[in-house]
Residue, then its C-alpha position, 0 to 999 in steps of 0.5 A: x596646545x598644552x592639552x594636545x601635546x602635554x609635557x612632550x613639547x617642553x620635553x623636546x625643547x629640553x632635550x634639544x637644549x641638552x643636545x646642544x650643550x653636550x655637542x658644545x662639550x664635545x666640540x671643546x674637548x681640547x679647549x684649555x679651562x673649558x668646563x663641561x656643562x649639562x642639563x639635569x633633564x629629570x629635575x627640569x622635567x619634574x619642575x615643568x610638571x609642577x608648573x614651573x615655566x620652561x625658561x626657569x626650569x632650564x636655567x635652574x637645572x644646568x650645572x657643571x660636570x665634575x670629571x672622574x679624572x681632571x685634565x692638567x689644563x683645567x678642561x673637564x670634558x671627558x670625551x667618552x662620557x660626553x659621547x655616551x650622554x649625547x647618544x642617549x639623549x639623541x635616542x630620547x629626543x627621537x622617541x619623544x619626536x616619534x610620539x609627537x608625530x603619532x599624536x599629530x597623525x591621530x589629530x590629522x586623521x580625526x580632522x579628516x574623518x578617517 
């Protein structure tokens, strides 16, 4: 499958994991002492391209976000930042998914003989 889909299948998994992380940050925007986390997608995808397994690549590239203006209750979620990053990641996820759908459509047409 790697020959067919290349790194895009793993990219989709990373984007999905990042979307879950950002959604969790947004959901915990009012939770005292909650620390916002994020996945450095660029570093994780570069590690995958270098042959690192998906699980290792993901774990090594998760970090805590440093807020621009820390809250008094210790929460590091900045809602506007999280919402912007979530929207950007959603667009990237959809783009990757569209590419994979196109690839699958091409393979399906080739198998049918169109």
